Every structure is written in structure tokens, then in C-alpha cells.
N, C-alpha and C positions, 0 to 999 in steps of 0.2 A: 539276464537283462532285468534291471530294476523297473518296477512299475511306478509311474509318477502319479501321486495322489491328485485327485481333482481339486481345483482351487475352491476355496470356500466362497460361496455366493451370499450376497445380502439382498434382500428384497424389502424396499421401503414402500409401504402402502400409506399414502397421504391423502389429504382432502383435495388439494389443488397443487398444480405445478406452474410456476412462472419461470421461464427459461432464458431470458427474462420475459418474453411474450407469453401470454397464457396458453397452456396446452390442454388438449382434451384428456391426455393421459393422467393417471393418478398413481401409477406404479413405476418405481425405478429399480431396475435389476442391475446389480453391481457385481462385476467379476474382475479379479486381479487389479483392483484399484481404479477401474474405469467403468463408465456407464455402458452396460451391455445392451440394454433395451429400455424403452419407455412405452408404456401402454396401459391398458386397463385389464384388471383381473389376470395378470400374468401368471401362468402356471409353469412349474418345472417338475421334472420327474421326482417322485418321492425318494428315490435312492440317492439323489444329489445332496451333498452337504450344503445346507442353506440356513441362514438366519433370517426370519421374517420379523420385521419391525412394524407394528401397527401404530400409525400416527394419523388417523383419519381426521383429527381435529386440527391438524397443522398444515401450513403452506410450505412447500419446498421451493427454495430459491437458490441461485448460485451462491456458494459461500463467499463471504466478503474477503477483500484483499486490502491490506494496509501497506502502502508503499513507503512509509516513513516511520520507523520504530527504532528507538534507542534500546535495542535488546540487551545490551550490556550496561545500560544506564548512561545517562548524559551528565551534565553538570560539571562541577569543578571550578567554576568561575570565582568562587569564594574560598578556594583552597581544598585540600583533600577531605576535609570534614563535610564538604558540600557535594559529594559525588552521589548521583542518583542510583537507586538499586536496579538490578537486572529485572527484566520482566519474566514471568513464568508462562509455560505453555497453557496452563489453566486460565490465566488472565486473558490471554489472546483468544482462546476458543470460546470462552464464556460470552464474548461479544459477537459470536457468529463468524469470527474471522478464521479462515483456514490458511491464508498465505500472508506472510510478512516479508518486508525487505529491511534488513538491519542497516543502521547508519552509525558512524561515529560523528561526534559534533566538535565542540570547542576543544575538548581534551583528547588529543591523539598522542599524548606523552605517557600518561599512566595507563592509557588504554591503547590498543594497537589493532590493525587489521587482523593480526593473528588471533587476538582475543575475540574479535568479532566473528571470525570464521569458526572458532571453536564453539561459541555460543550458538551460531546458526546450525552447526551440525548437531549440537545437543538438542535443539528444538526439533530438528528433523527426526532424531531418535525417539522423541516423545510424540511424534505424529503430526507436527506442524510443517507445512510446506514453507520453508524458510530460504531466503536468498540474502544477498548483501551487495552494498556498493563498496568498492575499494576507495581509498582516500578518506578525507575528512575536510574540515573547514579550510585548512591551510594549503598554501602553494610553496614549494612543490608538495604534492600529496603523498602521504605515506602509503606504501604498497606492501603486498605479500612477497613478491618475487624481485622487487627492485625496479619493476618496469610495468607501466599501466597495460601495455599491450599483452605482456605475458600473463598478467593477472586475469585478463579477460579470456585469453586463448586457452589457458591451462587449468583454470579453477572453475568448475561447473557452477558453483554457487554465486560467483561474481557476475552481475548482470550490467554493471555500469560504474560510473564515478559519482561520488556524492558523500555527504552533502557539502559541496564546495561553496564557501560563503562569499557573497558579494554585497556591497552597499551596507556594510556592518562594521562597527568599530572593532569587532573581534576577528574580522577577516584578515588575510595577509595583504589586503589592498592590491590584488593582482592587476597587472597592466593588461590592456586589451589584447596585446599580442600573446601574453601568457595564457589567457583564457582561450584564445583561438587555437593555440598549439595543443593544449590539453584536450579540448573537444575533438580536434582532428586525430590525435593519438587514440582516443577511445573509439572513434569511428572505425579506424583501420583495424585495431585489435578486435573489435566486435565482429567485423566482417570476416576476419580469419577464423573466428570461433563460431560463426553462424548465429550470432546474437544481434539484438537491436543496438545495444550499447548506449543507453541513455546517460545523459549528464544531468544530475539532480542538483539544482542550484538553490541554496539557502538564501533567501532575500531578507536582509535586515531593514531597518527603518531609515537608512541613510538617504541623503538627497539625490543620489544618482539613480536610485530605484532600479528599473529594468533597462536602463540605458546600455549597459555592457551586453546584454542579450539581444537588444534591438540591433545594435551595431554588428554583433556576430552574425545574425541572420541576414542583415541588409548588405554586409560587405564581404561575405564569404559564400562558399557553395554548400555550407552545412545545412541540411534539411531541418525544418522546425520540429519534426517528430523526435529528433535526438535530444532536444533541450527541454527540460521540465523545471520551471520556476515554482518553488513552494513558498508558503507563508505569505502569499500575495494579499492576504486580508489583514495585514498589520495595522494599516490605517487607511482612511478613505482615499487619499491621493494615490497611494500605491494600488489600491483596488481599481480605481478609475484607469490607471495606467495599464493594469493587467487586462482590463476589458479591451482597450485599444490594441494592446499587444496581441491578444488572442484573435481579434477580428482582422487586424492588419496583416498578420503573418499566417493566418489559419493554423494557429498554434494551440497547444493545450496548456492549461494552468492548473495548479494544485492548490486547493484551499485547505487551510489547517483548521481542524476542529479544536479550538483552544479550550482547555479544561476550565479556565476561568477567563472571562473577557475583561480586559483592563480598560483604562480610559480611552485609549485610541484603537485597541483591537476591535475587530468586527467578527461576530460569531460566524461560524460556517453556514448556518441557516440564512443569516442576513446576506452574507457574501455571495452564496449561490443564487439567492433570489435576485440580488442586484445584477450579477453577471447575465442572468437570463433576461432580465428587463432591458439590459443594454444590447441584447441581440446575440450574445455568445451562445452557440448551439450547446445543448446539454452534453453532446458527445465530446466536447472539448474541455469539459470540466471534470476534475476528480477531487476527492476528499481524502485526507489522511489525518492521523491522530497526533504525530510527534510524541507519542506516549513514552513515558520513562525518561524523557528529556527534561532538562531544567527549564523553569520559567523564571529567569533571573530579573531582578529589578536594579536599574542603574539611575543615578541622578543625572542632571543636565550635563555634567562634566564626564560622564562615563564611569563614575565610581560605583562599585558594587554595593548594593543595599541589602539584598536578601534574595531568596529563591523558594520556589515550590516545585514539586514533582508533577509533571503532566500525567494524566491518565487517559485511557482510551474510551471511557464511557461517553465522553462528549461526541465522539465520532458517530456512534449509533444514535445518541439522543438527537443531534442536529439532523441526521438523516431521517429519523422518524418524523420529526417536525415538518420536514419538506413534504413528506407524503400526507401526513394528517391535515396539514393546512392547504393541501391541493396545489402546492407550487409546481409539483411534477406528478404525473401518474406513476404508479409503482413500477411499471415496465421501464420508464426512463430513469427513475430515481435509482433503481438497482445498478444502473451503469456507473453512477458516481462512485460506488464502492465495490464494483465487481467488473463488469464488462469493459468499461472505459479504462479502468486501471490495468486490466490484463493486456489490452491493446497498447497502452502507453509503455508497459514494461516489455513488450514483445513476447508475451505469454499466451496470446489469444488462441494459439493452436491447440491448447489443452486446458485452459482455464477461462473463467468468466462467463460460461454458459452451461446450461444443462442440455447436453446432446450426446447421442451415441458416439462412443469413441473417445470422449473427453474425460479428464480426471473426474472421479466421483467426489468432488468437493461440493457438499450440499449442506445448507443451513435450513433447519426447520423453524419457522417462526409462527407465533400465535396471532390471534386477531388484533392484538395490540402492537404487532410488529416486533415483539420481543423474542430474541433467539432462545429456543428451548433445547435444541440438539444441533451439534456441529459434527459433520463427517468430513474427513480429509482422506482422499484416496480410498473411500469406502469404509474407513475405520472411524467409529464413533469416538471422538476425543473430548466431547463435552455433552453432558446431559443435565438439565436443570433439575434441582431437587424437587420431588413431589411435595405439594403443600400438605402440611400435617393436619 
């Protein structure tokens, strides 16, 4: 009979823990990718294989979750020479992010759900907790199996449909009945798979705004938790509408941390501040980066002018400003990029908090809220270089 080796343990000794609420504990014991214990001065037998990481000058928080990442690169609106590059595992983890959800965008011709799945599995092999949406901007959405419900039921990495474009000149201009049918298909497929099955909607700056989603929730039995509109801070009128939508339907909205804010775009910092002032509970707001997607510019007639590649640095920067300016206390602010996102994606049973039994996804930040180390399932996937 073979003897099974004991799992390697990791013991993080930190200065403080926000889980997201502050804990008295300062030690995190990790076994088999999960949090085994939280306490002070945790001791384990000397014979056990264990790595002890001393980080008494750092604060442990739930690792961040980015629900909108063009992991294979976005772009293509200006032709094949304008395709954005893929993102790397290091670029993700360096921002304290442990979990990403990959999306296709405008281009689902030269890129496909199969390409996206391959990249997601590649990121997983490098230590990132990666998932994906099936589909893209267009209707009917491209799939892996030829059927939305089969994608959700048979492919573990697929957690929903997205980013389906509405109110945008690049969308397929889907009819209301098409939107309702797609969301219904995702709901049933997700139920068969034991998933939440969210539908992640790209909002353009078109005049219809959130009207298709308001009608969806008002005229059907679809619950609001299944529908997530993103890019709601494209301009002031859309953000106003997003506040009404969140309050009227008790729904969640996702704010994009634009890498560079244009004439009409509203920064994530300003957008979250506005939504809170309008009375939208912090628990119904999430932030995402849209990183490695394209930031195209068009003239008044929709002609392509040029583009930039979005980065994920603005996500952390805007989040830090919310804490530093006192817009939200750290406990609530963490929800915007961890706990709230885990709940929205249906991953709250194992991500978004630091608690015994949950995934050991931990980000260690310094006094300036800057990520210094990122752990995914107990494995250190990023460590900031020591100052010379």
C-alpha cells in the first residue's frame, strides 16, 4: 500500500487581516489550496512540511476579482493590424488580482470561444483562477459546442454569456425578443450545471441605453441577479440611468475603470462616488478593468479614427482613491473588487472572503494599498521586487 505524502502547508504571518471585516487573527494557515485556519501564533508540528512567510508589515485582504478581461486581446475595429495583445499571468497578479473572467469583444471572427478557452486554461496552468463567458458582441452568439446551454452544462470554465453588446453601433442590434430568449437559455443551462449563469451586457453610448434590460426585467420572470450591465459610466446620462436601474430593480451594475478618461467617459472613482450619493448600496456596485480590450475612437458618423489598448492599472488606482478619499471604508471598498464580484459571478461559496474552507486567494497590500504579494489557491503567483 502506497503512503500518501502530507500536503505542503503554507503559513502566512501578516500584520492585519481584513476578511473583509477586520479580524483579530494575524496568521493564515493554508492547506491544499484552501484556508485551513485563521488565528494568532499558529503552531504546527515540526515534522510537517510547511513554508512560513513572514509579512508582518503587510495587510492581508481577499484577492481581487476582475470580471471583464480581454485575455486573448480585444480590438480589430481598424483591421488586423489593430488587434490588442493577450494579457499575461504576471500582469494580472501584479495588480493583486487572483481571478479573471475572459471575454471576447467585437472580433469573434479571427478570435473564437475556443481561443478564449485555451487562453483561460493556460492562465490556470500558470496559477490564475480564470473563467470565461461564452459568446461575444454579436447575436447569435458564437459558442464552443454549438449551443449555449451545452456550453454552460459541460464546460466548467464557462460561467455565463458575454459580453453581449447593446446600445452600440458595433452590436448586432438584437431585438427585444432575441435578448429575452438568450437570457432564458442561459438561465436554464446554468441551472442544469449548478451555476448562476450571468449575462454580461456591454453598454455602448447609444440612445437606447439600458432600455432593453429594463424591459427584460419588467416584462419577464428573469431575476435581476442574472443580468449584469457593464461600462455604465460611458457618459453622465447613462450613469444616471444606471442609478435608477439599480435602485428600481434592486440590481447590480458594473463600473469600468477606464485606462484614460475621454471627454464623456467618467472615471470609476467618480462613477462609484456618484452611484453611492444617489443611494445605490455599495453591495450592488462592482468594478472591472476591460483590460487588453481596445479603446477605439470614432467620429460622429461611426468611422474609425484610432485606438489604444486598455490596461488594468486604473482598476487598482481608482479603487485606492475611493479608500484614500474616504468615499468608502476599506471593508466596503474591498467588496467592489472582491466580495461583491464573487457574489455576482456565483462564486461566493469559495471566493471573495478570507474564511476557513474558502480558496486561499490572498493579496498582501502595504500601507499605501499597493499589492506586494498575490496568492492563488495558496500558491504565490506574484511577489513585488524588493527595493534596491
